[in-house]
N, CA and C atoms as an extended XYZ file, in Angstrom:
177
Properties=species:S:1:pos:R:3:atomname:S:1:resname:S:1:resid:I:1 pbc="F F F"
N        75.010       77.096      124.023 N   UNK     1
C        75.264       78.444      123.516 CA  UNK     1
C        74.297       78.747      122.373 C   UNK     1
N        73.472       79.752      122.570 N   UNK     2
C        72.438       80.090      121.601 CA  UNK     2
C        72.907       80.981      120.470 C   UNK     2
N        74.025       81.682      120.692 N   UNK     3
C        74.466       82.637      119.676 CA  UNK     3
C        75.004       81.920      118.443 C   UNK     3
N        74.537       82.343      117.254 N   UNK     4
C        75.036       81.699      116.033 CA  UNK     4
C        76.513       82.025      115.806 C   UNK     4
N        77.234       81.051      115.281 N   UNK     5
C        78.646       81.308      115.012 CA  UNK     5
C        78.802       82.148      113.751 C   UNK     5
N        80.030       82.538      113.474 N   UNK     6
C        80.309       83.441      112.349 CA  UNK     6
C        79.831       82.862      111.020 C   UNK     6
N        80.012       81.574      110.816 N   UNK     7
C        79.605       80.949      109.558 CA  UNK     7
C        78.090       81.002      109.386 C   UNK     7
N        77.361       80.684      110.445 N   UNK     8
C        75.900       80.736      110.376 CA  UNK     8
C        75.423       82.153      110.078 C   UNK     8
N        76.062       83.142      110.707 N   UNK     9
C        75.709       84.539      110.450 CA  UNK     9
C        75.948       84.893      108.995 C   UNK     9
N        77.065       84.428      108.453 N   UNK    10
C        77.420       84.714      107.062 CA  UNK    10
C        76.401       84.064      106.120 C   UNK    10
N        76.035       82.836      106.395 N   UNK    11
C        75.053       82.115      105.568 CA  UNK    11
C        73.715       82.846      105.595 C   UNK    11
N        73.297       83.283      106.785 N   UNK    12
C        72.032       84.007      106.930 CA  UNK    12
C        72.072       85.307      106.119 C   UNK    12
N        73.210       86.008      106.191 N   UNK    13
C        73.379       87.259      105.461 CA  UNK    13
C        73.299       87.015      103.949 C   UNK    13
N        73.957       85.961      103.487 N   UNK    14
C        73.949       85.629      102.057 CA  UNK    14
C        72.525       85.294      101.605 C   UNK    14
N        71.806       84.542      102.418 N   UNK    15
C        70.418       84.204      102.082 CA  UNK    15
C        69.551       85.457      102.003 C   UNK    15
N        69.775       86.384      102.939 N   UNK    16
C        69.026       87.638      102.917 CA  UNK    16
C        69.338       88.435      101.662 C   UNK    16
N        70.641       88.515      101.331 N   UNK    17
C        71.045       89.224      100.117 CA  UNK    17
C        70.404       88.591       98.886 C   UNK    17
N        70.358       87.266       98.865 N   UNK    18
C        69.775       86.565       97.728 CA  UNK    18
C        68.290       86.895       97.594 C   UNK    18
N        67.589       86.869       98.721 N   UNK    19
C        66.164       87.199       98.708 CA  UNK    19
C        65.956       88.639       98.257 C   UNK    19
N        66.800       89.533       98.778 N   UNK    20
C        66.748       90.939       98.387 CA  UNK    20
C        66.987       91.082       96.893 C   UNK    20
N        67.985       90.368       96.382 N   UNK    21
C        68.304       90.426       94.959 CA  UNK    21
C        67.118       89.965       94.116 C   UNK    21
N        66.505       88.877       94.512 N   UNK    22
C        65.373       88.344       93.761 CA  UNK    22
C        64.224       89.346       93.693 C   UNK    22
N        63.985       90.043       94.794 N   UNK    23
C        62.879       91.005       94.838 CA  UNK    23
C        63.227       92.345       94.202 C   UNK    23
N        64.514       92.632       94.063 N   UNK    24
C        64.938       93.962       93.628 CA  UNK    24
C        65.940       93.928       92.477 C   UNK    24
N        65.745       92.996       91.568 N   UNK    25
C        66.674       92.836       90.445 CA  UNK    25
C        66.971       94.117       89.677 C   UNK    25
N        65.979       94.997       89.628 N   UNK    26
C        66.116       96.222       88.836 CA  UNK    26
C        67.290       97.078       89.326 C   UNK    26
N        67.661       96.940       90.597 N   UNK    27
C        68.781       97.716       91.139 CA  UNK    27
C        70.123       97.248       90.580 C   UNK    27
N        70.138       96.037       90.087 N   UNK    28
C        71.401       95.446       89.660 CA  UNK    28
C        71.545       95.500       88.149 C   UNK    28
N        72.725       95.850       87.725 N   UNK    29
C        73.018       95.838       86.299 CA  UNK    29
C        73.666       94.491       85.994 C   UNK    29
N        72.902       93.579       85.421 N   UNK    30
C        73.376       92.211       85.250 CA  UNK    30
C        74.419       92.066       84.152 C   UNK    30
N        74.602       93.104       83.326 N   UNK    31
C        75.594       93.034       82.262 CA  UNK    31
C        77.013       93.176       82.788 C   UNK    31
N        77.152       93.770       83.970 N   UNK    32
C        78.480       94.016       84.522 CA  UNK    32
C        78.686       93.221       85.793 C   UNK    32
N        79.875       92.672       85.952 N   UNK    33
C        80.193       91.901       87.156 CA  UNK    33
C        80.446       92.823       88.344 C   UNK    33
N        81.008       93.971       88.097 N   UNK    34
C        81.370       94.856       89.203 CA  UNK    34
C        80.506       96.112       89.203 C   UNK    34
N        80.252       96.607       90.372 N   UNK    35
C        79.492       97.846       90.525 CA  UNK    35
C        80.458       98.995       90.765 C   UNK    35
N        80.040      100.151       90.368 N   UNK    36
C        80.788      101.331       90.771 CA  UNK    36
C        80.488      101.552       92.250 C   UNK    36
N        81.379      102.234       92.938 N   UNK    37
C        81.234      102.446       94.381 CA  UNK    37
C        79.876      103.057       94.733 C   UNK    37
N        79.464      104.068       93.991 N   UNK    38
C        78.190      104.735       94.266 CA  UNK    38
C        77.019      103.764       94.160 C   UNK    38
N        77.047      102.938       93.126 N   UNK    39
C        75.959      101.978       92.941 CA  UNK    39
C        75.908      101.010       94.114 C   UNK    39
N        77.088      100.579       94.564 N   UNK    40
C        77.148       99.618       95.653 CA  UNK    40
C        76.594      100.237       96.932 C   UNK    40
N        76.929      101.500       97.180 N   UNK    41
C        76.407      102.188       98.367 CA  UNK    41
C        74.891      102.311       98.280 C   UNK    41
N        74.383      102.581       97.106 N   UNK    42
C        72.939      102.695       96.892 CA  UNK    42
C        72.258      101.355       97.186 C   UNK    42
N        72.851      100.302       96.678 N   UNK    43
C        72.290       98.970       96.892 CA  UNK    43
C        72.314       98.625       98.384 C   UNK    43
N        73.422       98.940       99.062 N   UNK    44
C        73.518       98.693      100.509 CA  UNK    44
C        72.415       99.433      101.263 C   UNK    44
N        72.197      100.681      100.882 N   UNK    45
C        71.166      101.502      101.523 CA  UNK    45
C        69.788      100.884      101.306 C   UNK    45
N        69.526      100.497      100.072 N   UNK    46
C        68.235       99.882       99.746 CA  UNK    46
C        68.070       98.562      100.490 C   UNK    46
N        69.159       97.818      100.636 N   UNK    47
C        69.118       96.544      101.356 CA  UNK    47
C        68.747       96.790      102.817 C   UNK    47
N        69.345       97.801      103.429 N   UNK    48
C        69.028       98.118      104.831 CA  UNK    48
C        67.559       98.501      104.971 C   UNK    48
N        67.063       99.324      104.058 N   UNK    49
C        65.646       99.724      104.090 CA  UNK    49
C        64.742       98.505      103.935 C   UNK    49
N        65.104       97.648      102.994 N   UNK    50
C        64.316       96.451      102.720 CA  UNK    50
C        64.278       95.552      103.943 C   UNK    50
N        65.445       95.372      104.573 N   UNK    51
C        65.542       94.531      105.762 CA  UNK    51
C        64.671       95.085      106.892 C   UNK    51
N        64.718       96.413      107.062 N   UNK    52
C        63.938       97.085      108.102 CA  UNK    52
C        62.438       96.881      107.846 C   UNK    52
N        62.012       97.112      106.611 N   UNK    53
C        60.599       96.940      106.254 CA  UNK    53
C        60.160       95.491      106.452 C   UNK    53
N        61.019       94.573      106.105 N   UNK    54
C        60.710       93.154      106.237 CA  UNK    54
C        60.547       92.783      107.707 C   UNK    54
N        61.438       93.312      108.537 N   UNK    55
C        61.368       93.055      109.974 CA  UNK    55
C        60.068       93.606      110.548 C   UNK    55
N        59.687       94.810      110.102 N   UNK    56
C        58.433       95.422      110.558 CA  UNK    56
C        57.243       94.546      110.153 C   UNK    56
N        57.291       94.064      108.904 N   UNK    57
C        56.196       93.263      108.364 CA  UNK    57
C        56.089       91.923      109.106 C   UNK    57
N        57.244       91.321      109.404 N   UNK    58
C        57.259       90.022      110.083 CA  UNK    58
C        56.918       90.129      111.570 C   UNK    58
N        57.013       91.341      112.092 N   UNK    59
C        56.680       91.571      113.489 CA  UNK    59
C        57.854       91.383      114.323 C   UNK    59
């Protein structure tokens, strides 16, 4: 079975988020543990754009 299980998918997602965070720290307010809903939606949107651009770049 070639399909990754749920845990592997979660790990991959976390790694992607980590890479995104490292490249885009400015989006995050490190003084606060929690984001307001709007900020979180903005970050999600930026993450999707980043992922798309990365996929394009990687081919």
